[in-house]
N, C-alpha and C positions, 0 to 999 in steps of 0.2 A: 317779845320776850316770853318762854313758856312760863307756866306758873307752878309746875311739878318738877322741876329739872331731876331732882335726885331719884323719884320713882320712875322717870321715863328712861333716865339714863342706865338704871339697875336692870330694868326689863331688856334695855336695848343689848346691854353687855352680855346677860345671860343667853340671849337667844342667838348671837351670832357666834359664840365659841363652839359650839356644836359643828358647826361647819367649817372653822379654819384650824382647828387645833392640830390634824396630822400635819400640816404645814409647819406649825410651830414645832413639832417633834422633830422632824427631818431637818430643819434649820439647827435645832439645839444639838442634834447628833453631829452635824458639820462642823459646827462652832467648836466642840469639845475635840474634835478629832485634829490634834495639834501634833507636829511633830515629835513632841517629848511625851504625849499620852500612852502611859501603858496599856490603857483600855481599848485602843484602835490601832493596835501595833500591827505591822508585816502586811500580809495577806487579809486580814480582817477589815483592813480599810474600807471605807467607803469610796467609790469611784466617783461619787456625785450625788445629787439631789435624787434623779430617777433610779440610782441604783440602791440607795438607802431606802426609798421607798418600797422598791419591788422586793429587795431582800428581806425587810421587815414582814412583809405581807406573806411571802413564800415561807419563810422560817417560823413566824410566831403566828401568823393571821391578821387580819384587818385590824382589830380590836387593840393589837401592839401599838397602832400610830396613836392610840390614846393614853400611850402611857405616861403618866405624870397629868393627865388631863383632868383628873377629879378635882386637882388642886385649883385649876384654871376655872373650871366650872364653880366651885364654891367660892372663889374670889371675883368672878366674873360682873355678877353685879353689883357688889360693893366697889369694886374699883371704877366701873363705869359711873356709878352714882357720884362717888367722890369726885372724879374727875369733872362730868359735867355740872355738878351740884356747886362744886368750888369755881367752876368758870363763870358760871352763871349768876352766882351770888356777886363775885368780883365785878363783873360785866354791869349788874344792875347797880352796883355802889358806885362804879366809875362815871356811869351815864348820870345816876343824881346829882353827882359833884361836877358835871360839865366835861368829864374826860373821855374822849371818843377817839377811835381812828387805828390804823393798824399797830402802832407802837404799843398802845394800850390793849389791844387784843393778844399781842405776843407777850407783853408783861403778865397779863392774866392767865394765858396758856402755861407759860413758863411755871408759875405758883401753883395753878392746878397739879401740873406734872410733877412737881417735888411734893406735893400732899398726897397724890395717888401712889407715887411709888414709895414714899415712906410709910404709909399706912398700910398699903395694901400689897403692891407688887413685889417690894422686896421679899416678904415672907413667903408670899404666894410662889415666886419662882425660886427659891431655895429649895422648897419642897419638890417643885416639878422637875427642876434641872438635874436634881439629886437623883430623882427616879429615873429620868431619862437616861443619865450618866450609866447607873446601875444595869440598865438594859443594852449597854453598848456591847459590840462583838466581842469583846473580853472582858466584860464587867460581871461583878460577884453575882449579880441576878438575886438578891437577897430580899428585896422588898416586895411583900405580897399584895401590900394595898397601900393607899395614901395614908389610913390610921395606922398599920404597922410601920410604915417609912416614916411618919411622924415622931412615933414612939422612939424607934432606933435612932434617927437622927438627934433628937433632945437627949438620949442617953450617951451617946457618943460623941457628940459635938457640942452639946449645949445650947442655952438660947442664943447668944450671940453669933457664934458661928455657924450655929446650925441653921437657923432661920434670918438673920441679919447679916451674913458673909457677903461680901461686894456691896456693902449698903452705899458707897461713895458713887461707883460707876452706875449703880441701879438707879439712883436719886437723880445724877447728871443726865444719864439717858431718858428717864422719865421727863424731865424738863425740856431737854433739846427736842423731843419728839413732838411734846405738846404745843411750844413755843413755836414750832413749825407749822403744826397742823391747823390749828384753829385759826391765824391769820391767812394762811394759804387757802384754806377752805372759804374763809369770809370772801377773799378776793375773787375767786373762781366763782362762787355762787351769786355774789354782786355783779359781775360780769353776765352771766348767765341771766339774771334777771334783768338787766338792761336790755337783752336782746327780746325779752318776751314783755312780761308787764310787770313792772317794779313791785306791785302791790300783791302779785300771785306767788305763791310757793313755788318752790322747784318741783318739777315732776320727779318721780321716783328714778328714774333713769338719770335724769339732770344732777340730782344729790347723790346717787352712788357713783357717779364719774366724778363729780368735784371732791367729795370724800375721799375716793379712792385715789386721786391724783396726790391729794394732799398726803396721802399715808405713804405712798410710794417716796415722794419727795423725802419726807422725815425719816423712813426708813434708811435709805441709803446714806444720807447726812450721819444718822447716827449709827451705822452699823458697826464701826470700830468699838465704838463705847459698850455695844451689846455684846460683842464677842467677848470683850474682856471682862464685863460682867457674868457672862456665862461661866466662863473658867473660874472666875472668883467665887461662883457659887457651886460647883460641880464637885466630884469626890475626889479630886485632886487639887483642890485648892489651898492645901497646907504647903504646896510646893512653892506658892507664890507669897512672899513677905509683904507687899504693898500693890496699889494700884499699878503706880510706876513699874515696881518690879515684874508684875506680871506682863504688862504692856513690852517691857523689855526683852523678856524671855520669850514670849510669843513671835517676835517680830525677828529676833535673832535665830529662832528655830524655823521659821517659815516665810520669813521676809512680810513685808508691809501688806501683801495681798492676804496673808493669814487672818489679818484683822477683818478681812470681808469674806471668810467663809460662811456659807450659808445665805449670802444676801439675795439669791435667788428666790429662794422659796419665802423667806422673809417678806421680799417684796410683793410677792403673789399673795402671801396671808393679810400683811397689812393691807393691801389695795382692797380685798375682799371686806376685811374687818372694819377698817375705817368706813369704807363705802356704805356698809350695812348699818355700822353704828349711827353714822350721821344721819341715814336714811329713816332707821326705826325710831331713832330719838326724835326728829321732827313728827313723824306719823304718830308715834304714841302719845307725845306732848299733845298734838292737837286733838287726839281722840280723847284723851284725859281731861283737858281742859273742856271739851264739848260735853262729855259725860257729867262731869262734876258741877257744869255751869247749869245743868239741867235740874239739878237735885232741889 
C-alpha cells in the first residue's frame, strides 16, 4: 500500500492530462453534436472524430484542441488525488477490518468515484464543456480564457446551473467508471503478477496495459451516461428539464446510437489516461516512499 496516495495521485493526474486532452475535446464536440443542437447545424456538423480533429487544427490551429483544457489541468491534480486518496483510505480501512476481495474493491472504487465527481469533476467539466461548446462550428465563441469563461458562466447561469449542472449524471458516471476500473485493474494486474513473480511490481508496459484495458471497459460501459452529462453541462442545457428528459430527447432525435457519440476518441483517451495514471501512480508512489524513507 503506498504511503502517500494523495500526492502521488495528484502528480500522476497532472502529468497525463497534457497528453490526453485533445481526445477529450474531440469526444465532447461529438457528444454535443446532437440532432437538435443549433450549434452543430447543417453543413457545419463534424463527420466524425478525424474530421473534427482535422477541421479544428486547420481552421483554428493545434492549440484549439486544448480549448477548455485549462480547467482540466487546474483540476487534474486534485481530482486524481481525491480519487486515489479516497480509494486507498477505504482500502486500508477495509483491510484493517478484515474485508478484502473484488466486491470490496468495487465498493471502494464506487465511493471514490462519487467523491471525485462531486468535489472536482462536476465543476471542472461544467467549465470545460461550456468552453468546448462555445467553440462549436456555430458556437458564439465568446470565451477568451478560462477565467473569462468562469466569470461569464457565473454571471449568466449562477453557481448551481453554471458549475453544478448535470450533477446527477456526473456523479453516476464517476461512480460507474471507478467501480469498474479499480477491480478490473486489480484482476488484470493480479493475473499478470501470477505469471511473473507475485512479489515483484508490474513492469511499465504491463501496468499501462492493465490500466488501459480497465479504462476502455469502463469508458464503453459509461458512455451513455457521459453523453447525457455533457449535454446537461453544455450551453444548450436549458432545453432539458431533467436527466430523464435529456435522455429521452437525445434518443428521440438521434436514436440510441446518439448516446454513444464520441465513444471512439473517449476510449482512446481513457486507455492512455488510465494506463498512464496507474503506471505513474505506482512509479511515483515507490519513488516518494523511497525518498521519504531516507530522510
